[in-house]
C-alpha positions in Angstrom: -124.7 -1.2 -162.7 -125.5 0.5 -166.4 -128.0 -2.7 -167.5 -130.1 -2.2 -163.7 -130.0 1.8 -164.2 -131.6 1.9 -167.3 -134.0 -0.7 -166.3 -135.1 1.7 -162.9 -135.1 4.4 -165.4 -137.5 3.1 -167.8 -139.5 1.1 -164.8 -139.8 4.7 -163.2 -140.9 6.4 -166.3 -138.2 8.3 -165.9 -138.8 10.2 -162.8 -134.7 11.1 -162.3 -136.0 11.2 -158.1 -137.8 8.2 -158.3 -135.4 6.2 -160.1 -133.0 7.6 -157.8 -133.9 6.4 -154.9 -135.4 3.1 -156.4 -131.5 2.5 -156.8 -130.8 3.9 -153.4 -128.3 6.0 -154.9 -127.9 10.5 -155.4 -129.5 12.2 -158.4 -126.4 12.9 -159.2 -124.8 9.4 -159.2 -127.5 8.2 -161.2 -127.0 11.4 -163.9 -123.5 10.4 -164.1 -124.9 7.1 -165.2 -127.1 8.0 -167.6 -124.0 10.5 -168.8 -122.2 6.4 -169.3 -125.0 4.9 -171.2 -125.1 8.4 -173.6 -121.6 7.6 -173.8 -121.7 4.3 -175.2 -124.6 4.1 -177.0 -124.2 7.4 -177.9 -128.1 6.7 -177.7 -129.9 10.0 -175.4 -132.8 8.9 -173.5 -134.0 12.5 -173.5 -134.9 12.1 -176.6 -138.1 10.2 -177.9 -135.6 8.3 -180.8 -132.9 6.9 -177.8 -135.3 6.3 -174.9 -137.5 4.1 -177.6 -133.8 1.9 -179.0 -132.5 2.1 -175.5 -135.9 0.3 -174.3 -136.0 -1.7 -177.1 -132.3 -2.9 -176.2 -133.2 -3.5 -173.0 -136.3 -5.8 -173.5 -134.1 -8.0 -176.1 -131.9 -8.3 -173.9 -134.8 -9.6 -171.3 -136.8 -11.7 -173.4 -132.6 -13.4 -174.7 -131.6 -13.6 -170.9 
């Protein structure tokens, strides 16, 4: 769920409401998932560096699949 959440968050241009709607989850569920991503990676998608690294990791994961 976390990888799907990250991909959706990036695809929806970091818009919480649209991402939650796209995933068919409550915005609080999305917030929880984003918080878990931060806890597991140490990268904050709300910062430029964190966003760039998370996006690059997402692209690399897709290319290697």
